[in-house]
C-alpha positions in Angstrom: 67.4 97.4 79.3 70.2 94.8 80.0 71.9 95.2 83.2 75.7 95.9 83.1 77.7 92.9 84.4 78.6 93.1 88.1 80.2 89.7 89.1 83.3 90.0 87.0 86.5 88.0 88.0 88.2 91.2 89.1 85.2 92.1 91.3 85.2 88.6 92.9 88.9 88.5 93.5 88.9 92.0 95.0 86.1 91.1 97.3 88.1 88.1 98.5 91.1 90.3 99.1 89.0 92.7 101.2 87.7 89.7 103.2 91.3 88.6 104.0 92.4 92.1 105.2 89.4 92.5 107.5 89.4 88.9 108.7 93.0 89.2 109.8 92.2 92.6 111.4 89.3 91.4 113.4 91.0 88.1 114.4 94.0 89.8 115.9 92.3 92.9 117.3 89.6 91.0 119.2 92.1 89.0 121.2 95.1 91.5 121.5 93.7 93.1 124.7 93.4 89.7 126.4 96.9 88.7 125.2 98.4 92.0 126.5 96.8 91.6 130.0 97.5 87.9 130.4 100.9 87.5 128.8 102.3 91.1 129.0 100.7 92.1 132.3 99.4 95.3 130.7 96.7 97.4 132.3 93.2 97.5 131.0 93.7 101.0 129.6 96.8 99.8 127.7 94.8 96.9 126.4 92.2 99.3 125.0 94.9 101.5 123.5 96.4 98.5 121.7 93.1 97.9 120.0 92.6 101.6 119.1 96.2 102.3 117.9 95.7 99.9 115.0 92.8 102.1 113.7 94.9 105.2 114.1 97.6 103.5 111.9 94.9 102.5 109.4 93.8 106.1 109.2 97.4 107.3 108.4 97.7 104.6 105.8 94.3 105.6 104.3 95.3 109.2 104.0 98.6 108.5 102.4 97.3 106.0 99.8 94.3 108.2 99.0 96.7 111.0 98.0 98.9 108.8 95.7 96.7 106.0 94.4 96.0 108.0 91.2 99.7 108.0 90.4 100.5 104.5 91.6 97.5 102.7 90.3 95.1 100.4 92.2 97.0 97.1 91.7 100.4 98.5 92.7 98.7 100.1 95.8 97.3 96.7 96.7 100.8 95.2 96.5 102.3 97.9 98.7 99.6 97.6 101.4 99.7 93.8 101.4 103.5 93.6 101.7 103.5 96.0 104.6 100.6 94.0 106.2 102.6 90.8 105.7 105.9 92.2 106.9 104.5 93.5 110.2 102.7 90.3 111.0 106.0 88.4 111.6 107.1 90.5 114.7 104.0 89.3 116.6 105.9 86.1 117.3 108.7 87.8 119.2 107.2 91.0 120.7 106.3 90.4 124.4 106.4 94.0 125.6 103.3 96.2 125.6 105.1 99.4 124.4 106.7 97.5 121.6 103.4 95.9 120.7 101.9 99.4 120.6 104.4 100.4 117.9 103.9 97.2 116.0 100.1 97.6 116.0 100.4 101.1 114.6 102.7 100.0 111.8 100.6 97.0 111.1 97.5 99.2 110.9 99.2 101.4 108.3 99.5 98.3 106.0 95.9 97.5 106.6 94.8 101.0 105.8 96.6 101.1 102.5 95.4 97.7 101.4 91.8 98.1 102.5 91.6 101.6 100.9 93.1 100.4 97.6 90.6 97.5 97.5 87.7 99.8 98.3 88.8 102.3 95.6 89.1 99.5 93.1 85.6 98.3 93.9 84.3 101.8 93.2 86.1 101.8 89.8 85.0 98.4 88.5 81.4 98.5 89.7 79.1 99.9 86.9 77.9 103.3 87.8 74.2 102.3 87.2 74.7 99.5 89.8 77.1 101.2 92.2 74.9 101.0 95.3 74.1 97.4 94.7 77.7 96.5 93.7 79.4 98.2 96.7 76.7 96.7 98.9 77.7 93.2 97.8 81.4 94.1 98.1 80.9 95.3 101.6 79.6 91.9 102.6 83.2 90.8 102.7 83.6 93.0 105.7 80.4 91.7 107.2 81.5 88.1 106.9 84.9 88.9 108.3 83.4 90.7 111.3 81.3 87.6 112.1 83.8 84.8 111.5 87.0 86.6 112.6 86.1 87.3 116.3 84.5 83.8 116.7 87.6 82.0 115.4 89.9 84.3 117.3 88.4 83.5 120.7 88.1 79.8 119.9 91.6 79.3 118.5 93.3 81.4 121.2 91.7 79.4 124.1 92.3 76.1 122.3 95.8 76.6 120.8 97.2 79.9 121.9 98.1 83.2 120.2 100.8 81.7 117.9 98.2 79.9 115.9 96.4 83.1 115.2 99.7 84.6 113.9 100.2 81.6 111.7 96.7 82.0 110.2 97.2 85.8 109.8 100.5 85.1 107.9 98.8 82.5 105.7 96.0 84.9 104.8 98.5 87.7 104.0 100.4 85.4 101.6 97.1 84.3 100.1 96.3 88.0 99.5 99.6 88.6 97.6 98.9 85.6 95.4 95.4 86.8 94.8 96.6 90.2 93.6 98.8 88.4 91.1 95.7 86.8 89.5 93.8 90.1 89.6 93.3 91.1 86.0 92.5 94.8 85.7 89.9 95.8 83.2 91.4 97.4 80.1 89.9 100.9 80.8 91.4 100.9 84.3 94.8 99.8 83.1 94.8 102.7 80.7 93.7 105.0 83.5 96.5 103.8 85.8 99.1 104.4 83.1 98.0 108.0 82.3 96.7 109.1 85.7 99.7 111.3 86.5 99.0 113.2 83.3 95.2 113.3 83.9 95.2 114.6 87.4 98.3 116.8 87.9 96.4 119.6 89.7 94.8 117.3 92.3 98.1 115.5 93.1 100.1 118.7 93.6 97.6 120.3 96.0 99.2 121.5 99.2 98.1 121.0 102.8 95.1 118.9 103.9 93.6 119.0 100.4 96.4 116.7 99.3 95.1 114.0 101.6 91.4 114.7 102.0 88.6 114.9 99.4 86.6 118.0 100.4 83.5 116.9 98.4 83.4 113.7 100.5 83.7 115.5 103.8 79.9 116.0 104.4 79.1 112.3 104.3 82.4 111.4 105.9 81.5 113.8 108.8 78.3 111.9 109.3 80.3 108.7 109.2 82.5 110.0 112.0 79.5 110.4 114.3 78.0 107.0 113.2 81.4 105.4 114.0 81.3 106.8 117.6 77.7 105.5 118.1 78.6 102.1 116.6 81.6 101.7 118.8 79.3 101.4 121.8 78.3 98.0 120.6 81.6 97.0 119.1 83.6 97.7 122.3 81.2 97.3 125.3 78.9 94.4 124.3 81.0 91.8 126.0 81.1 93.7 129.3 77.4 94.7 129.0 76.1 91.2 128.2 78.1 89.8 131.1 76.6 92.4 133.5 73.1 91.5 132.6 73.8 87.7 132.6 73.4 87.2 128.9 76.8 86.1 127.9 75.7 83.5 125.4 73.4 86.0 123.7 76.2 88.5 123.6 78.4 86.1 121.7 75.5 85.4 119.2 74.8 89.2 118.8 77.3 89.6 116.0 76.2 86.5 114.2 72.6 87.7 114.1 73.9 91.2 113.1 75.8 89.6 110.1 72.9 87.4 109.1 70.6 90.4 108.8 73.1 92.3 106.8 73.4 89.4 104.4 69.6 89.2 104.0 69.0 93.0 103.6 72.0 94.1 101.6 70.8 93.0 98.1 67.4 94.7 98.6 68.9 97.9 100.1 71.5 98.1 97.2 68.8 98.0 94.6 66.7 100.6 96.5 69.7 102.9 96.7 70.3 102.8 93.0 66.6 103.1 92.1 65.4 105.6 94.6 68.4 107.4 96.0 70.3 107.5 99.3 67.7 109.3 101.3 65.2 106.4 100.8 67.8 104.0 102.3 69.8 106.1 104.8 67.0 107.8 106.8 65.4 104.4 107.7 68.9 103.0 108.4 69.6 105.8 110.9 66.3 105.2 112.7 66.9 101.5 112.8 70.4 102.2 114.3 68.8 104.3 117.0 66.1 101.7 117.7 68.8 99.0 118.0 70.7 100.9 120.6 67.5 101.6 122.5 66.5 97.9 122.5 70.1 97.0 123.6 69.8 99.3 126.6 66.3 97.8 127.5 67.4 94.2 127.0 66.5 91.8 129.9 66.5 88.5 128.0 68.1 86.8 125.0 65.3 87.5 122.6 65.6 91.3 123.1 69.3 91.4 122.8 69.3 89.3 119.6 66.6 91.5 118.2 68.9 94.5 118.8 71.5 92.7 116.8 69.1 92.2 113.9 68.1 95.9 114.0 71.8 96.8 114.1 72.4 94.8 110.9 69.5 96.5 109.2 70.6 100.0 110.5 74.3 100.4 110.8 74.9 97.6 108.2 73.5 99.8 105.5 75.6 102.9 106.1 79.3 102.1 105.3 78.8 100.8 101.7 76.2 103.4 100.7 78.1 106.2 102.4 81.1 105.2 100.4 78.9 105.3 97.2 77.8 108.8 98.0 81.4 109.9 98.6 82.5 108.5 95.3 79.7 110.0 93.4 80.2 113.5 95.0 84.0 113.4 94.3 83.8 111.8 90.8 85.4 108.6 89.6 88.7 110.3 89.0 89.0 110.9 92.8 87.7 107.5 93.9 90.8 106.8 96.0 90.8 110.1 97.8 87.0 109.8 98.4 87.3 106.3 99.8 90.2 107.1 102.1 88.4 110.3 103.4 85.1 108.5 104.1 86.5 105.4 105.7 89.3 107.4 107.5 86.7 109.5 109.4 84.5 106.5 110.0 87.4 104.6 111.5 88.5 107.5 113.6 84.9 107.7 115.0 85.1 103.9 115.9 88.5 104.5 117.4 87.6 107.5 119.5 84.2 106.2 120.5 85.4 103.9 123.2 87.4 106.7 124.8 84.4 109.1 124.8 81.9 106.5 125.9 84.3 105.1 128.4 84.2 108.4 130.2 80.4 108.4 130.2 79.8 104.8 131.3 81.0 105.1 134.9 78.4 107.8 135.6 75.4 106.4 133.8 76.1 102.6 133.5 75.9 100.5 130.4 72.2 100.9 130.0 72.4 104.7 130.3 75.3 104.8 127.8 73.2 103.0 125.2 70.2 105.2 125.8 72.4 108.3 125.3 73.9 106.7 122.1 70.3 106.1 120.8 69.4 109.7 121.5 72.5 110.9 119.7 71.3 109.3 116.5 68.8 112.2 116.2 71.8 114.5 116.0 73.2 112.3 113.2 69.9 112.6 111.3 69.9 116.4 111.6 73.5 116.6 110.5 72.9 114.3 107.5 69.8 116.4 106.5 71.8 119.6 106.8 74.9 118.7 104.9 73.5 116.3 102.3 70.0 114.9 102.6 68.1 118.2 101.8 70.0 118.6 98.6 68.9 115.3 97.1 65.9 115.0 94.9 62.8 113.2 96.2 62.8 109.6 95.2 59.2 110.0 94.2 60.0 112.8 91.7 62.8 110.8 90.3 60.5 107.8 89.9 57.9 109.9 88.0 60.5 111.5 85.8 61.9 108.1 84.9 58.5 106.7 84.2 57.7 109.7 81.9 61.0 109.2 80.0 60.2 105.5 79.6 56.7 106.4 78.2 58.2 109.0 75.8 60.7 106.4 74.6 57.9 103.9 74.0 55.8 106.4 72.1 58.7 107.3 69.8 59.5 103.7 69.1 
């Protein structure tokens, strides 16, 4: 059977757009705490809040666009998010007060949340259903590359040229995104769906209360994502401080590069396994590898151990966001792809945002190592929750394989 085409122009351009959004996000977020302390004389707590408030704004943006993307259409939603993202990049030049920067970061995050959710929803629409795990896995590599290149360039450019150069680059990227959307040619079936969506989905769009913003069918896997986000934030937020405390600063800076490399190496294989054998075959090992990564991080005493933890993190956490999104889309149905995407990534982002606050309360009592050990142990809670709300309802990959083989043999005998 011939595979359906995956690498279409629309898929490639949309992947590039997502890279731009996340690259700008990581580039500014990684350094904003340092900028606020050095240039605005903010406290350490305020510096952390300036990082987290962007994620909160992104959550608000995701919830809003998820509820209206069916009426607006994917391309128009991309324009709205990109314009807001561009508009609120300019004030970074003139805002030199921590409280004003707090408001700016929140509004900028809203633009990011709208644009990133619209891009993610579009990816779910244009990827063939038979290759959804593989396709979204490739698409999510745009985030992986952004998370590896963005922080590195941010720190280098800031210390070499100052914060204004980072704003210049963020503006240039935002303009490039708008130009890219102009060249994004929507597939004919999606253009038709965009034009008639308000007639197709009237009941969904008129729902009152939380149901108007959250896709209930995506909540089980999104709830798992919330907890995964909390655990992942232990590495995202505290690695710099931890690596300095154990005198492995160089290894700490390479940690995310190794993490990204192992995602790049494993994602194509994991995507095909997801499509062929189901999510349980991929996600259970991913959770175990995530826990092992945190355990090795806490045990690290040399460069090799810390970089090994980065590799395990790439194999573990790196597999969850794209395949979790695939599960959310499948459970909700393609007509609710926007709502499913915003629900899943919204709760994952909230977990990443709240994680530093929760773990920051724990760390003074147990230290960095104890914090990572507790995070590793908490992964077993995540596995139990996943099994309870989703995993136990999925058919065994082995039974699916046998049934597929029997159908193939029946088809051959008939022909």
